[in-house]
KEKE-3310 file (N, C-alpha, C; in steps of 0.2 Angstrom, whole numbers, plus 5000, padded with zeros to 4 digits):
npx = (5116:5131:5142:5159:5169:5182:5200:5209:5223:5237:5250:5265:5267:5277:5287:5292:5297:5290:5283:5285:5280:5274:5258:5249:5235:5227:5214:5200:5189:5176:5172:5156:5143:5131:5116:5117:5131:5139:5153:5159:5157:5169:5174:5188:5194:5202:5198:5195:5196:5183:5175:5175:5180:5197:5205:5201:5205:5203:5191:5182:5174:5163:5171:5172:5160:5149:5148:5151:5142:5144:5145:5133:5129:5138:5133:5128:5138:5135:5139:5152:5148:5139:5148:5159:5158:5147:5152:5162:5169:5167:5176:5189:5206:5219:5212:5200:5195:5194:5182:5185:5189:5183:5194:5210:5215:5227:5232:5242:5248:5256:5263:5262:5252:5241:5238:5243:5255:5250:5242:5239:5247:5239:5225:5217:5206:5207:5195:5185:5173:5161:5149:5137:5129:5113:5116:5124:5129:5144:5154:5170:5181:5198:5207:5221:5237:5244:5258:5267:5279:5292:5287:5270:5256:5240:5224:5208:5191:5178:5162:5153:5152:5165:5181:5195:5204:5218:5230:5245:5260:5275)
npy = (6187:6187:6175:6173:6164:6154:6154:6140:6136:6127:6124:6118:6112:6118:6115:6126:6143:6154:6160:6173:6182:6195:6199:6204:6212:6215:6224:6228:6241:6244:6258:6262:6265:6273:6282:6286:6284:6276:6275:6258:6248:6237:6221:6211:6195:6180:6164:6148:6130:6125:6136:6145:6160:6164:6175:6192:6204:6217:6230:6241:6256:6270:6278:6291:6296:6305:6301:6288:6283:6276:6263:6257:6253:6243:6230:6227:6220:6206:6192:6192:6199:6190:6179:6185:6198:6203:6200:6208:6224:6239:6254:6243:6242:6244:6237:6243:6254:6268:6270:6266:6274:6271:6261:6253:6245:6243:6234:6230:6218:6214:6198:6194:6203:6201:6188:6177:6171:6163:6153:6136:6125:6123:6123:6138:6152:6168:6180:6193:6205:6216:6229:6240:6255:6258:6249:6234:6218:6209:6194:6188:6174:6168:6155:6148:6140:6138:6136:6145:6140:6150:6163:6167:6168:6172:6173:6180:6185:6197:6201:6212:6222:6221:6220:6213:6203:6200:6190:6190:6183:6187)
npz = (5950:5941:5937:5933:5921:5927:5926:5927:5937:5938:5948:5955:5972:5986:6000:6006:6004:5995:6005:6011:6002:5991:5987:5972:5965:5951:5944:5933:5932:5922:5912:5911:5900:5905:5911:5925:5933:5946:5956:5959:5974:5981:5985:5990:5993:5999:5996:6003:5998:6002:6000:6011:6019:6019:6021:6021:6010:6005:6006:5997:5998:6001:6010:6015:6019:6030:6047:6045:6036:6023:6025:6026:6013:6010:6012:6000:5993:5992:5992:5999:6010:6016:6019:6027:6030:6039:6051:6054:6059:6052:6048:6043:6049:6037:6028:6024:6011:6000:5986:5969:5953:5936:5926:5926:5941:5954:5967:5981:5992:6007:6012:6026:6030:6022:6027:6020:6025:6035:6028:6025:6014:5999:5988:5982:5980:5973:5976:5969:5971:5964:5966:5961:5964:5958:5948:5942:5950:5951:5952:5952:5951:5954:5953:5962:5968:5983:5993:5980:5968:5964:5953:5953:5943:5938:5930:5926:5920:5921:5915:5915:5927:5931:5923:5916:5928:5938:5947:5955:5963:5970)
capx = (5123:5134:5149:5163:5173:5189:5205:5212:5230:5241:5257:5268:5268:5283:5287:5294:5299:5287:5279:5286:5279:5269:5252:5247:5229:5225:5207:5198:5182:5175:5168:5149:5139:5124:5114:5119:5136:5142:5159:5157:5160:5172:5177:5193:5196:5205:5193:5197:5192:5176:5172:5175:5185:5203:5207:5198:5211:5201:5184:5182:5167:5163:5174:5172:5153:5148:5146:5153:5136:5145:5145:5126:5128:5143:5129:5126:5143:5131:5143:5157:5144:5136:5153:5163:5156:5143:5156:5168:5167:5170:5182:5194:5212:5223:5208:5195:5198:5190:5180:5190:5186:5184:5200:5214:5217:5232:5232:5247:5247:5262:5261:5259:5246:5236:5237:5246:5260:5247:5239:5242:5248:5233:5221:5213:5204:5206:5188:5183:5165:5159:5142:5137:5122:5109:5119:5123:5134:5148:5159:5175:5186:5204:5211:5228:5239:5248:5263:5269:5287:5294:5282:5263:5252:5233:5219:5201:5188:5171:5158:5149:5154:5172:5184:5201:5206:5224:5233:5252:5264:5282)
capy = (6188:6183:6172:6173:6158:6155:6151:6136:6137:6122:6125:6113:6114:6117:6116:6133:6147:6161:6162:6180:6185:6200:6197:6209:6211:6220:6223:6233:6243:6247:6264:6260:6271:6273:6288:6287:6280:6277:6270:6252:6245:6231:6217:6206:6191:6174:6158:6141:6126:6124:6142:6149:6165:6163:6182:6198:6208:6224:6232:6248:6259:6277:6279:6298:6299:6307:6296:6281:6281:6272:6256:6255:6250:6237:6224:6225:6215:6201:6186:6194:6201:6184:6175:6188:6205:6204:6198:6213:6231:6244:6253:6239:6245:6241:6233:6247:6260:6272:6268:6268:6276:6267:6260:6247:6247:6238:6234:6225:6216:6210:6191:6194:6207:6197:6182:6172:6167:6158:6148:6130:6123:6120:6127:6144:6157:6175:6182:6200:6206:6223:6231:6247:6258:6259:6245:6227:6215:6203:6191:6184:6170:6167:6150:6148:6136:6141:6141:6144:6140:6155:6168:6164:6172:6169:6178:6179:6192:6198:6203:6219:6226:6219:6218:6208:6202:6195:6189:6188:6183:6187)
capz = (5950:5936:5939:5927:5920:5930:5922:5932:5937:5942:5950:5960:5979:5989:6007:6009:5998:5993:6011:6013:5996:5990:5982:5969:5962:5946:5941:5929:5933:5916:5911:5908:5897:5908:5913:5931:5935:5953:5957:5963:5980:5979:5991:5988:5998:5998:5998:6004:5993:6004:5999:6017:6018:6023:6023:6018:6008:6004:6005:5995:5999:6002:6017:6017:6021:6037:6052:6042:6032:6017:6027:6025:6007:6010:6012:5993:5991:5995:5994:6004:6016:6020:6021:6031:6031:6044:6057:6055:6061:6047:6044:6045:6048:6032:6023:6021:6007:5996:5980:5964:5947:5931:5924:5929:5948:5956:5975:5983:5999:6010:6014:6033:6031:6019:6030:6016:6028:6039:6025:6024:6007:5996:5982:5985:5975:5975:5974:5969:5970:5963:5966:5960:5965:5951:5943:5944:5954:5948:5956:5948:5955:5951:5957:5963:5972:5988:5991:5973:5967:5960:5952:5952:5939:5936:5928:5923:5918:5922:5909:5915:5932:5931:5917:5918:5935:5938:5954:5955:5969:5969)
cpx = (5126:5141:5153:5166:5180:5194:5209:5220:5233:5248:5259:5268:5275:5283:5288:5296:5296:5282:5279:5284:5274:5264:5250:5240:5228:5218:5205:5191:5180:5171:5161:5146:5132:5123:5117:5124:5139:5148:5157:5160:5163:5175:5182:5195:5199:5200:5197:5194:5185:5172:5171:5180:5191:5206:5204:5204:5209:5194:5184:5175:5168:5165:5173:5165:5153:5145:5146:5146:5138:5145:5138:5125:5133:5139:5127:5132:5140:5135:5148:5153:5142:5142:5157:5161:5152:5147:5162:5165:5171:5171:5187:5201:5216:5219:5203:5198:5193:5188:5185:5186:5187:5191:5204:5216:5222:5232:5238:5247:5254:5259:5258:5253:5240:5234:5239:5251:5257:5243:5242:5242:5241:5231:5217:5210:5204:5199:5188:5176:5164:5152:5142:5129:5119:5112:5119:5129:5138:5153:5164:5180:5192:5207:5218:5230:5244:5252:5265:5277:5288:5288:5275:5259:5245:5229:5212:5198:5181:5168:5155:5152:5162:5175:5189:5203:5212:5227:5240:5255:5271:5286)
cpy = (6184:6181:6171:6166:6159:6151:6147:6137:6131:6123:6120:6116:6113:6118:6123:6137:6154:6163:6170:6184:6191:6198:6204:6207:6216:6218:6229:6234:6247:6253:6262:6266:6270:6280:6290:6282:6282:6272:6264:6251:6239:6228:6212:6202:6184:6168:6152:6136:6124:6131:6147:6154:6164:6170:6187:6203:6216:6225:6239:6250:6266:6278:6286:6301:6300:6302:6289:6278:6276:6265:6253:6251:6244:6230:6222:6221:6209:6195:6187:6195:6195:6179:6178:6195:6207:6203:6203:6220:6236:6251:6248:6241:6241:6237:6238:6253:6263:6269:6270:6270:6271:6267:6254:6249:6241:6239:6228:6224:6212:6203:6191:6198:6204:6191:6176:6168:6162:6153:6142:6129:6120:6124:6132:6147:6164:6177:6190:6201:6214:6224:6238:6250:6260:6255:6238:6225:6210:6201:6187:6180:6168:6161:6150:6143:6139:6136:6140:6144:6145:6160:6164:6170:6169:6174:6176:6185:6191:6200:6210:6224:6226:6218:6212:6209:6197:6195:6187:6188:6183:6187)
cpz = (5945:5939:5933:5927:5923:5926:5928:5932:5941:5942:5955:5967:5981:5996:6010:6003:5998:5999:6013:6006:5996:5985:5979:5965:5957:5944:5938:5931:5926:5916:5908:5905:5899:5910:5920:5933:5942:5953:5961:5970:5978:5985:5987:5994:5995:6001:5998:5999:5995:6003:6005:6016:6023:6025:6018:6016:6008:6003:6003:5994:6000:6009:6020:6019:6028:6041:6049:6039:6026:6019:6026:6019:6006:6009:6004:5990:5995:5997:5999:6011:6020:6022:6027:6034:6037:6051:6058:6056:6056:6050:6047:6044:6043:6027:6020:6017:6003:5989:5975:5958:5942:5929:5928:5936:5950:5964:5976:5990:6001:6013:6021:6034:6028:6022:6026:6020:6033:6035:6024:6016:6005:5990:5985:5979:5977:5972:5974:5967:5969:5963:5966:5961:5958:5946:5945:5949:5950:5952:5951:5953:5951:5955:5957:5968:5977:5992:5984:5973:5962:5959:5951:5948:5937:5934:5926:5921:5919:5915:5909:5920:5933:5925:5919:5925:5935:5945:5952:5962:5967:5976)
residu = (MET:LYS:LEU:SER:HIS:SER:LEU:ALA:LEU:ALA:LEU:PRO:LEU:VAL:ALA:ASN:GLY:ALA:LEU:ALA:ALA:ASP:LEU:THR:VAL:LYS:PHE:GLU:LEU:PRO:GLN:LEU:ASN:VAL:ALA:GLU:TYR:HIS:LYS:PRO:TYR:VAL:ALA:ILE:TRP:ILE:GLU:ARG:GLY:ASP:GLN:THR:VAL:ALA:SER:THR:LEU:ALA:VAL:LEU:TYR:ASP:VAL:LYS:LYS:LYS:ASP:ASN:ALA:GLY:THR:LYS:TRP:VAL:LYS:ASP:LEU:ARG:THR:TRP:TRP:ARG:LYS:ALA:GLY:ARG:ASP:VAL:GLU:LEU:PRO:MET:ASP:GLY:VAL:SER:GLY:ALA:THR:ARG:PRO:ALA:GLY:VAL:GLN:THR:LEU:SER:PHE:ALA:SER:ALA:LYS:ALA:GLY:LEU:ASP:LYS:LEU:PRO:ALA:GLY:ASP:TYR:LYS:LEU:VAL:ILE:GLU:ALA:ALA:ARG:GLU:ALA:GLY:GLY:ARG:GLU:LEU:VAL:ARG:VAL:PRO:PHE:THR:TRP:PRO:ALA:LYS:GLY:LYS:LEU:ALA:ALA:SER:SER:ALA:GLY:LYS:GLU:GLU:LEU:GLY:ALA:VAL:SER:VAL:SER:VAL:GLN)
# end
């Protein structure tokens, strides 16, 4: 697995303010020039400083397969699976979604739905993992401090299965 370099973000902490904020994640799924291209499965979560999962935001996989057969391959999102996936039943309401085509994707999460309103102040990482059938896997971490004063923006980038990844809180 390839781990990208993360861009550290240092923002001051405040006692209140952006707790009712919306979190937006933009990520690029590059169009790879390969003989057999499959849309990647993607997991997005928030990780605490000790690398435990604070909240799973999204799990994108083939949700339309008969008899929920797409869940069989979710295990290929190995990091998320080991940390949180084996303890959940898919599909997860409000978390599970269909795979996405190549290009820039944007997902938005309300603070309460994403679990941000329950996060204690501190340093976290937004983590996105992509795994593709007959392809590779990649993980990108984007550090951020919660809660943020005003707007928060941080970004990083993958090298193969993921392109640019950014997180913003408003």
